[in-house]
Backbone as CSV, one residue per row, in Angstrom:
resi,resn,N_x,N_y,N_z,CA_x,CA_y,CA_z,C_x,C_y,C_z
1,MET,-7.627,11.610,-6.414,-8.085,10.310,-6.263,-9.374,10.385,-5.350
2,THR,-9.745,9.875,-6.356,-11.906,9.657,-6.072,-11.563,9.376,-4.493
3,PHE,-11.001,8.325,-4.213,-11.504,8.178,-2.822,-10.752,8.769,-1.334
4,ILE,-10.310,9.596,-1.986,-9.280,10.478,-0.907,-9.993,11.994,-0.278
5,THR,-10.086,11.905,0.609,-10.967,13.490,0.929,-9.745,14.452,0.928
6,ARG,-9.668,15.712,0.563,-8.410,16.472,0.688,-8.267,16.582,2.371
7,GLN,-8.546,16.647,3.047,-8.700,16.843,4.346,-7.376,15.493,4.958
8,GLN,-7.846,14.437,3.889,-7.389,12.964,4.237,-5.969,13.225,3.447
9,ARG,-5.985,13.664,2.384,-4.635,14.004,1.785,-3.705,15.036,2.256
10,THR,-4.083,16.016,3.133,-3.083,16.794,3.478,-2.508,16.227,4.821
11,GLN,-3.586,15.357,5.919,-2.957,14.805,6.602,-1.907,13.527,6.317
12,MET,-2.472,12.444,5.263,-1.236,11.806,5.127,-0.345,12.733,4.091
13,LEU,0.014,13.410,3.482,1.172,14.059,3.001,1.473,14.619,4.348
14,THR,1.376,15.308,5.677,1.937,15.854,6.943,2.433,14.207,7.244
15,ASN,2.240,13.016,7.267,2.771,12.134,7.916,3.861,11.494,6.592
16,GLY,3.320,11.555,5.671,4.277,11.183,4.748,6.165,12.339,5.231
17,ALA,5.828,13.348,4.831,6.469,14.131,4.964,7.358,14.159,6.684
18,ALA,6.860,13.665,7.155,7.456,13.576,8.534,8.546,12.218,8.462
19,ARG,7.853,11.309,8.041,9.134,10.053,7.616,9.634,10.453,6.840
20,ALA,9.663,10.668,5.805,11.027,11.754,4.540,11.896,12.145,5.243
21,ARG,11.417,13.098,6.687,12.401,13.628,7.140,13.701,12.740,8.688
22,GLY,12.625,11.190,8.173,13.611,10.331,9.412,13.170,10.709,10.960
23,GLN,11.733,11.148,10.904,11.164,10.753,12.186,10.358,9.423,12.377
24,ALA,10.777,9.243,13.615,10.146,7.799,13.455,8.315,7.876,14.167
25,ILE,7.863,7.642,13.216,6.320,8.139,13.473,5.648,6.641,13.364
26,ASP,4.397,6.844,14.111,3.660,5.207,14.387,2.016,5.817,13.846
27,PRO,1.536,6.587,13.107,0.031,7.114,13.088,-0.956,6.464,13.158
28,TYR,-1.754,7.217,13.262,-3.177,6.014,13.382,-3.733,6.466,11.718
29,PRO,-3.896,4.953,11.197,-4.854,5.280,10.049,-5.309,6.522,9.626
30,VAL,-5.375,7.259,8.563,-6.398,7.974,8.011,-7.222,7.666,7.362
31,VAL,-7.031,6.174,6.529,-8.290,6.584,5.427,-8.376,5.008,5.376
32,LYS,-9.104,4.039,5.263,-9.606,2.966,5.189,-10.172,2.553,3.589
33,LEU,-9.719,2.299,3.011,-10.104,1.416,1.486,-10.516,0.134,1.573
34,TYR,-11.525,-0.675,0.715,-11.745,-1.801,0.822,-12.523,-1.810,-0.918
35,THR,-12.911,-3.190,-1.054,-13.426,-3.698,-2.073,-15.075,-4.191,-1.807
36,LEU,-16.145,-3.691,-2.451,-17.330,-3.998,-2.185,-17.626,-5.690,-2.728
37,ASP,-16.696,-6.249,-3.053,-17.196,-7.798,-3.867,-15.989,-8.298,-3.507
38,ALA,-14.885,-8.119,-2.899,-13.777,-9.068,-2.492,-13.495,-8.465,-1.266
39,PRO,-12.612,-9.611,-0.307,-12.121,-9.054,0.968,-10.643,-8.747,1.031
40,ALA,-10.112,-7.793,0.291,-9.580,-6.672,0.207,-9.911,-5.033,0.985
41,CYS,-8.368,-4.568,1.286,-8.905,-3.879,2.471,-7.080,-3.215,2.304
42,TRP,-7.368,-1.788,2.562,-6.368,-1.302,2.658,-6.128,-0.050,3.703
43,LEU,-5.534,-0.203,5.343,-5.251,0.947,5.944,-3.903,2.215,6.012
44,LEU,-4.333,3.292,5.294,-2.787,3.980,4.664,-3.178,5.332,6.053
45,THR,-1.667,5.381,6.031,-1.355,6.689,6.897,-0.520,7.636,5.711
46,GLU,-0.013,7.425,4.813,1.310,8.258,4.456,1.198,8.185,3.399
47,LEU,1.191,9.583,2.908,1.556,9.878,1.188,2.831,10.941,0.746
48,ASP,3.894,9.798,-0.347,4.429,10.898,-0.765,4.235,11.755,-1.133
49,ALA,5.341,12.593,-1.677,5.453,14.163,-2.048,4.411,14.037,-3.485
50,ASP,4.604,12.878,-3.831,4.439,12.558,-5.605,2.976,12.460,-5.580
51,GLY,2.298,12.851,-4.339,0.803,12.603,-4.529,0.587,10.740,-4.881
52,ASP,1.066,9.689,-4.958,0.334,9.130,-5.331,1.263,7.485,-4.301
53,ARG,2.429,7.646,-4.055,2.802,6.435,-3.392,2.556,6.579,-2.379
54,ALA,1.455,5.798,-1.166,1.012,5.437,-0.035,1.577,4.579,0.426
55,TYR,1.643,4.567,1.741,1.926,3.832,2.921,0.639,3.593,3.986
56,GLY,0.860,2.139,4.043,-0.237,1.288,5.321,0.068,-0.324,5.180
57,LEU,-0.902,-0.166,5.399,-1.293,-1.896,5.547,-2.014,-2.377,4.653
58,THR,-2.226,-3.648,3.584,-2.279,-3.978,2.897,-2.903,-5.304,3.167
59,ASP,-4.261,-5.291,2.820,-4.458,-7.112,2.901,-5.395,-7.203,1.642
60,ALA,-4.573,-8.395,1.205,-5.128,-8.366,-0.508,-6.531,-9.627,-0.176
61,GLY,-6.427,-10.263,1.298,-7.433,-11.142,1.361,-7.408,-12.407,1.356
62,THR,-5.795,-12.414,1.064,-5.102,-13.912,0.913,-5.186,-14.474,2.411
63,GLY,-5.118,-13.804,3.555,-4.229,-14.323,4.816,-2.781,-14.079,5.029
64,PHE,-2.441,-12.913,4.499,-1.310,-12.328,4.726,-0.785,-10.895,4.579
65,PRO,-1.587,-10.073,5.478,-1.393,-8.676,5.189,-0.318,-8.241,5.620
66,GLU,0.200,-7.146,4.695,1.833,-7.028,5.359,1.577,-5.321,5.001
67,LEU,3.003,-4.486,5.696,2.682,-3.027,5.724,3.755,-3.140,4.068
68,GLY,3.290,-2.118,3.593,3.963,-1.235,2.586,3.373,-0.128,1.614
69,HIS,3.954,-0.306,0.252,3.405,0.656,-0.063,2.814,0.212,-1.297
70,VAL,1.651,1.602,-1.850,0.780,0.955,-3.006,0.358,2.517,-3.440
71,SER,0.260,2.418,-5.066,0.220,3.182,-5.698,-1.721,3.832,-5.732
72,LEU,-1.913,4.580,-5.377,-3.423,5.384,-5.454,-4.201,5.303,-6.896
73,ALA,-2.559,5.751,-8.239,-3.715,5.439,-8.943,-3.884,4.010,-9.573
74,ALA,-3.099,3.073,-9.261,-2.845,1.937,-9.354,-4.683,1.336,-8.908
75,LEU,-4.536,1.726,-7.774,-5.704,1.208,-6.920,-7.430,1.897,-7.445
76,GLU,-6.750,2.814,-8.262,-8.320,3.179,-8.848,-8.548,2.571,-9.740
77,GLY,-7.789,2.129,-10.649,-8.304,0.930,-11.565,-8.355,-0.918,-11.185
78,VAL,-8.802,-0.707,-10.656,-8.687,-1.820,-9.705,-9.995,-2.546,-9.290
79,ARG,-10.174,-3.576,-9.784,-12.000,-4.017,-10.077,-11.945,-5.304,-9.104
80,GLY,-13.161,-5.601,-8.532,-12.958,-6.761,-7.768,-13.726,-7.792,-8.602
81,PRO,-14.162,-9.010,-8.256,-14.469,-10.383,-8.811,-15.824,-9.922,-9.935
82,LYS,-16.836,-8.703,-9.362,-18.034,-8.138,-10.008,-17.723,-7.045,-10.431
83,GLY,-16.776,-6.682,-10.502,-16.801,-5.318,-11.585,-16.731,-4.032,-10.686
84,MET,-16.964,-4.371,-9.658,-17.000,-2.990,-8.230,-15.723,-2.928,-7.756
85,ARG,-15.373,-1.297,-8.003,-14.665,-0.314,-7.420,-13.919,-0.546,-6.135
86,ILE,-12.843,0.093,-5.975,-12.412,0.752,-4.689,-13.357,1.171,-4.035
87,VAL,-13.740,1.325,-2.730,-14.381,3.191,-2.042,-13.227,2.406,-0.846
88,ALA,-13.797,4.182,0.123,-13.437,4.696,1.320,-14.471,4.512,2.071
89,ASP,-14.298,4.163,3.627,-15.193,3.927,4.319,-15.132,5.177,4.862
90,PRO,-16.683,5.745,4.951,-16.631,7.197,5.416,-17.149,6.878,6.732
91,HIS,-17.681,5.990,7.480,-17.545,5.457,8.427,-16.137,5.111,9.623
92,PHE,-14.956,5.097,8.941,-14.069,4.475,9.501,-13.309,5.871,10.630
93,ARG,-13.097,5.293,11.542,-12.466,6.368,12.858,-11.288,5.130,13.366
94,ALA,-9.607,5.552,13.128,-8.771,4.443,13.496,-8.799,4.620,15.453
95,ARG,-8.830,3.240,15.713,-8.894,3.459,16.925,-7.553,2.652,17.763
96,GLN,-6.177,2.641,16.776,-5.022,2.678,17.625,-3.700,2.929,16.137
97,PRO,-3.055,3.095,16.449,-1.969,3.264,15.440,-1.460,1.952,14.623
98,LEU,-0.872,2.464,13.499,-0.888,1.233,12.495,-0.495,0.357,13.161
99,SER,1.298,0.191,13.593,1.618,-1.059,14.289,0.781,-2.088,15.204
100,ALA,-0.393,-1.261,15.556,-1.182,-2.181,16.361,-2.536,-3.051,15.570
101,TYR,-2.469,-2.062,14.229,-3.527,-2.957,12.930,-2.457,-3.643,12.809
102,ALA,-1.456,-3.823,12.430,-0.200,-5.026,11.601,-0.456,-6.100,12.517
103,ALA,-0.190,-5.461,14.060,0.232,-6.730,14.812,-1.257,-7.678,14.754
104,ASP,-2.311,-7.040,15.056,-3.258,-7.352,15.241,-3.364,-8.375,13.369
105,ALA,-3.116,-8.047,12.778,-3.814,-8.509,11.423,-3.153,-9.580,11.053
106,GLN,-1.500,-9.349,11.535,-0.416,-10.378,10.991,-1.293,-11.835,12.369
107,ARG,-1.477,-11.887,13.533,-2.035,-12.787,13.879,-3.215,-13.087,13.789
108,ASP,-4.140,-12.600,12.896,-5.680,-12.726,12.797,-5.757,-13.155,11.433
109,GLY,-4.232,-13.077,10.412,-4.562,-13.403,9.214,-5.161,-12.586,8.247
110,ALA,-5.846,-11.106,8.643,-6.825,-10.223,7.983,-7.038,-8.753,8.412
111,ILE,-7.435,-7.831,8.289,-7.802,-6.457,9.098,-8.618,-6.525,9.035
112,ASN,-9.164,-6.420,10.674,-10.702,-7.048,11.290,-11.182,-5.360,11.956
113,ASP,-10.808,-4.193,11.324,-11.748,-3.357,11.585,-12.582,-2.506,10.670
């Protein structure tokens, strides 16, 4: 996956393994992905052992952000209305756990970080 660094991938796999073991976790988002030409955004915390299925907060820009899974391979193929790819925000530093981002996004109708 071209938009996730090796370090981010390792952290997301670690978080995913913890959840798979049944641990109750509420990690900070590891990576923020977004579209340059549309309001879509993803705050991802975990990655399954398959290296493709990620978990986090998804905001398609429709006013209804939600927690769930997404395929990183599928995201690689997504293009915005002007043909631009999804990119990672190199300056993103999570300031709160995923549950707090989800609560804020549901209240606001969008991810605002």
